[in-house]
C-alpha positions in Angstrom: 59.9 27.5 179.5 59.3 25.4 176.4 58.5 27.5 172.7 55.7 26.5 170.4 57.2 24.8 167.7 57.3 26.6 164.6 56.3 26.1 160.3 59.3 27.5 158.3 57.4 30.4 157.9 58.5 31.2 161.4 54.6 31.2 162.7 52.8 28.7 164.7 50.6 26.0 163.7 48.2 28.3 165.5 48.4 31.4 164.0 47.9 30.6 160.4 44.0 29.7 160.5 43.9 32.8 163.4 41.5 35.5 162.4 39.7 33.5 159.3 36.3 31.9 158.9 37.9 28.8 158.6 34.2 26.4 159.0 32.1 28.9 156.6 35.5 29.0 154.4 34.9 24.2 153.8 31.1 24.8 153.9 31.4 26.7 151.1 32.4 23.5 149.3 29.9 22.0 150.6 26.8 25.1 149.6 28.6 27.8 148.2 25.7 29.9 148.7 25.7 30.0 152.6 27.9 31.3 153.2 26.2 34.5 151.5 23.2 34.0 154.2 25.3 34.7 157.2 27.9 37.5 158.4 30.8 36.1 156.7 30.0 37.3 153.4 32.0 40.4 154.6 34.7 38.0 155.0 37.6 37.8 152.0 38.8 34.9 153.2 35.4 33.6 152.9 34.7 35.2 149.8 37.6 33.5 148.5 36.5 29.4 148.9 32.2 30.4 148.1 34.3 31.8 144.0 35.9 28.8 144.4 33.1 26.3 145.7 31.3 28.0 142.9 33.0 27.6 140.3 33.2 23.7 141.0 29.9 23.3 141.4 29.1 25.1 138.2 31.8 22.7 136.6 30.3 19.7 138.3 26.5 20.7 136.3 28.9 20.6 133.2 30.8 17.8 133.6 27.4 15.8 134.6 25.7 16.8 131.2 29.1 16.1 128.8 28.2 12.0 131.0 24.8 11.6 129.5 26.3 12.0 125.7 26.1 8.0 124.6 30.8 8.1 124.0 31.5 10.5 127.1 29.4 8.0 129.3 31.9 5.0 129.5 34.8 7.3 130.8 32.9 9.8 133.1 33.6 8.8 135.8 36.8 9.7 135.2 35.0 13.7 135.1 33.0 12.5 138.4 36.6 11.3 140.3 38.4 14.8 139.4 35.8 17.3 140.6 36.3 14.9 144.2 39.8 15.6 144.2 38.9 19.6 143.5 37.1 19.3 145.5 38.7 17.8 148.7 42.6 19.9 147.2 39.4 23.5 148.1 38.3 22.2 151.2 42.1 20.8 152.3 43.4 24.8 151.3 40.1 26.1 152.8 40.7 24.0 157.2 44.3 25.6 156.3 44.1 28.7 156.0 45.4 29.2 152.6 43.5 31.1 149.5 45.2 28.6 146.5 42.8 28.5 143.4 41.5 24.9 141.9 43.7 22.8 139.3 42.2 23.7 135.9 39.0 25.8 137.1 40.2 28.1 139.8 41.3 31.2 137.5 37.8 30.6 136.5 36.7 32.1 140.1 38.8 35.7 140.2 36.2 36.7 137.0 33.2 35.9 140.1 32.6 39.6 141.4 30.3 39.2 144.2 
């Protein structure tokens, strides 16, 4: 009989995301409001990622507004690449079943009450 490989925390890879609505958590980074329209709105894991997605969305709107300023326009690509990296980090956290805040902006999600 073969044993399931274990990670350092003692849980198998299949158990890490078990019981979590990973699909809706990922969708929360693409369109943050979609999970709020489903039964997933009651899942604390999904709510966490909805808040992170909302903060990322608001930050991207601010970055777009800032990028129209004449002196910032030349460097606005740095803002957008940074936001894309934060998007990837958020999606990877959701896929991994983690509730890690996004760097630099994730702490702002704690102030949102949904």
